[in-house]
N, C-alpha and C positions, 0 to 999 in steps of 0.2 A: 440336322440337329443344331448346328451353329445358328442357322437362320431362325429357327424356332426360339432359341435362347435369346437372340437379339430382339425378336418381337416381344418377348415377355419382359425384357429389361427396358424397352422403349417407353417413353413417357406417355404414350398415346392414351393409356387407360390408368394413369396414375390418379389418385384422389385429387379433386379440383383444388383442395387447399394447398397442395404442393405446387400445382401448376401456377397458382396465383401468388405464391410466396413473394416474389420480387415486386409485385404490384403494391404491397403494403407500404414500403418507404415512399413511393411516388404518391400514393393516396394521402399519407400523413403530411407530406410536404405541401400538397395543394390545400388540404383541409386547414392546416395552420396558416398558410398565406392568406386564405380567404375567410378564416374564422367561421367556416361552415362545414360541418361534418358531412352533410348531405349535399355538397356543392353540385354534384353531378345531376341532381334531380331537376335542374332547370335547363339542361342542355337542349332538350326538345320540349319547348313550352306547349306545343300542340298535343302532346301525349301525356297522360297521367303519370306523374313522377318521372317524366322523361323516358318512360319505357323501361324503368329499372326492373320491375316485375309487377304483375297484377293488372296490367293494362288490358283493355278490351280490343280485340282485333276488329270487331264490327265498327268501332269508332276510328280506327286507323285507316282502313281501306278508302273511305270517302275523302281522305286528305290527298289521295293520288288522282291523277287524271282519269276521267272516264275511259274505260276500255283498256287500261293498262294492267288490270288485274281480272281474275275470273269472276263471273256472276256469283254472288254470295248472298245467302239468306240467313237471317237470324231466327233460330228456333228457341223461344223462351223456355226457361226451366219449367218442368212439370207438364209440358204440352202433351195432351193425349194423342193416341195414334191418329185419330181423325183429323186433328189440327195439323199434325206433321204431314199427313198425306195431302191436305189442302194446300199448305205452304209450298210443298214440293211441286205439285201439279201447276200451281199458279206461277211458279218461278220459271218454268220451261226448261229447267236444267235436266239434261239427259243422263241416263245411267250408262256406264258406271260414273260415280261421283265421289267426292271427298267429304267426310264429316270430321269435325274437329271442335274442341272446346273453344268458346269465345275468349276465355282466359286460360292460358296454358303455356308451358315451356318445354323445351327439349323434346318435342314430338309426342308428348304424352297425350293419349286419347285420340290421335289421328288415325283414321282408317279409310280404306278404299272399299266402297260397297258396290255390289254388282246387281242387286235386285231389290224390289220393293220390300220384301220381308226383312232383308238385312238392314235396309234403311230405317224401318220402323223399330227394329231391335236396338239400333244405334242411337236413335234420337227420341223415341217416345218415353215420356215420364222420367227424363233425366233430371238429376237434382240441380244441375247448373245449366246456364245458357249454352247452346251449341250452335254451330254453323254448318250449313250444307253448302257446298261449293262445287262449281263446275270443274271437271277434271281437265287439266291441260294436257293434251295429247302430244307431248314433246318429250323425248327420252333423256335429254341432258339437263342437269340441274347445277346451279352455281350459286355461290354466296358472294355478293359484291359489297365490301365494306366501303363506307364513304364518310367524309367529313366536309362541312361547309367552311370555306374561307370567310370569316366574319367581316373582313375588310372589303372584299370584292363581291361577296354573295355567291360566288361560283362554288360548285360542288366538286370536290376532289375524290377520285377513285383511289382508295388506299391499297386495296388488295383484292385478289380474286381467288376463291376457293373452288376447285373442281370436286365433283362427287362421283364416286363409283359405287353403284348400288350393290347390295349383297346378292350374290348368285353363285351358281356352280356351273361347271362345264362337264358334260357327261363323258363317260368312257365306254358306254354300252353295256356295262356289267353292274356297276354299283348304283344303289339308290341315291337320291338327292341327300338323304339323311347321312349315308355313309360318306359321301363326298364332302358334305359340310363338316362332318366330324374331323376330317383330316386337316381342315383349315383352322388355324388358331383363332382368327377373327370370327369365322363362322361358327365355331364350336361354342362361343360365348352366347350365341343367339338360339341354340338348339332348344332350350327349355321353353322359350317364348313361342318359337315356331311350332313346336310339338303341340302346344295348346291351340294355336290359331290356324295352322295349315298342315295337319297330319297327312292328308291325302297327297299334297304336293311333295312332302318329304318322302313318301313311299314310292314315288315315280322313279323309273329307271331311264334317265335321259339317254338318247342315242349318242354314239361317239361324236364328240365335237359340238353337240347341241348345248347352247347357252340357255340356262334356266334361271330367270330372275326369281328371287325368293322374297324380296322386300321392296315394295314400290315407294316407300317413304324415305326420302334422303336425309336421314338423321344419324348422327354418329352413334347414338345410343342403340340404334337398330342395325348396326353392323356396316353402315356405309363407310367407305374409305374416303377420307378427305385428303386432298393434295393441293399443292401450290400450282395455281393455273395463271400466274401473272404473265405468262407468255401470250395470253389472249388479250392483254391490255392494249387497246388501240385508240387512236384519236376519235374514231367513230363511236366506239363504246363509251368513252369518257363524255363525249358530247351528248349521247343518248341519256346517260345517267344524269348529267347536269340539266338537260331539258325536262326530264321526268320530274325532278325535284325542284325545278325553278319556281313554281307557284305553290309548292308545298311549304307554306310559311309555318315556321315553328318546328321544322324538322331539320336538325343540323348534324346529327351523328347517328350512325346505325348500320344496319345491314339489310340489303335487298336480297331475298331469296328468289331466284328467277329460274324460269325454264325456257329452253330453246331447242331447236331441231338438232343443232350441231355446233361445233366450235366456230365454224365460219359465220354462222348466223350471229353468235354472240360478238365476234369481232366486228361485225357490221352494225352492232347496236340493236339487233332484233331479238327481243325477249318478252316474256310475260311475267309480271311480278306475282308470286304466289304468297309472299308474306313480306312485311316490313317490320323489322325489329329495332328497338330503340337503344338506349344508352348502355344496356347490359349485353349488347350483341358481342359475340365472340368472332374474331377472325378465324374461321375454321381451319385455315391452312396451318395453324400452330400444331394441329394433330396429324400433320403429314408424317407418316412413319419413317420417311427419309430425313426428317429434321432431327437434329440433336436437341437436347433440352436447352442448351445455351442459345441456339438459334430460335427456338420456340419463345424463350423469354425475351430475346431481343425484338422479335416481331410483335409480341404482345405489348411491350412497352412503347414501341413505335406508334401503335394505334392509340393506346390509352392516353398518351401525352397530349392529345388534342382536347381532352375533356376539360382540363383546367382553364386554358385560355378561352374556350367557347363560353364556359360558365361565367368567367370574370367579365367578358364583354357583355353578356346578357344581364348580369347584375347591374352594370353601369347604366343599362337602358330600362331598368325597373323590373326585370324578371328575377324575383328572389327565389332561391331554392327552397324546398320544403325543409321543415325543421327536423332535427334528429328525433324529436319526440314523435312526429308524424310518421317518419320512416320506421321507427321502432314499432309503432302500433300496426303499420302495414305488415311488417314481418310476423308479428304475433298472430294477426288475423289470417294471413295467407299461408304461413308455414306451420302455425301452431306452436311457434317458439314462445318461450317465456323469458323475455329480455328485461332487465332492470338496470339501465345505464345509470351512472352516477349523476344525480340531479345537477350538481355544479358543472359537470362536463357538458351536459345538455344545454344549460343556460349559456355557458361560454361560447359554444358553437352555434347557438341560435336554433 
């Protein structure tokens, strides 16, 4: 009872506005110092608006070294089934594979498909561009937050987030649905899983049998994020620095990577499944063992890098986007109706 109450009171599923409340003073201070409300949009010049949102994954993967990420193919919006089938067969990507939106956040629209019919349902005649991507057959996923030292050019590994995928362990009597309902985190995913995997939920796992229910490592899909900074080694730091050494114009963000186990990650062996830009979250702030105070402290420790990087790049001619451009992007991407005060927009650039 007490444990369940503590889970409910924990900040892990608080509204994002509360999580980011202490970021506002830091943001305002940097914006006033630089007279740029959207100062952060120049932090990654190689990515549209620094990767704040709305960036295309298909344009980010080629910034990384060949072979460091899975084979990926762009499927244009509105592609008929015949075109999807031709693109897939020409790619040589084997089933099962991953499909996901070219523009998307927080794991929205990502799916693992096992057969050709499911592939065509996921990609044919979609209203937006999609990606089909080779599945990385490695069970462990991590989030590696990084920032570039603008004085030396070296990339610093800021933090490591470990991920525990949603699943249940059988007792030989209960269905996966019943087992999931007993878990506070799992119960939040029941409605979605009922729609997507009803047969899996109806299974009765054997006693001690571990049954994965969600293959995508996203917090919104029930994955438990935890602090994995104990995996930070000299070899891993060197591997991250080497990976991003020639990725000019990428200075801050998060590498979502997969590996066989913790030892492989410590040794710097991993495959990048996604690179996220300036709006990247250090996932360990959602560690259920963190207090809200520690969450805020860690969040601010990461975000304090944005101002200095932006200021350095401004001095070398990389101007941030205007507040007006940022407002237009918000309106187009989220459907918001924002009308900033014209004077404020002009003052901030």
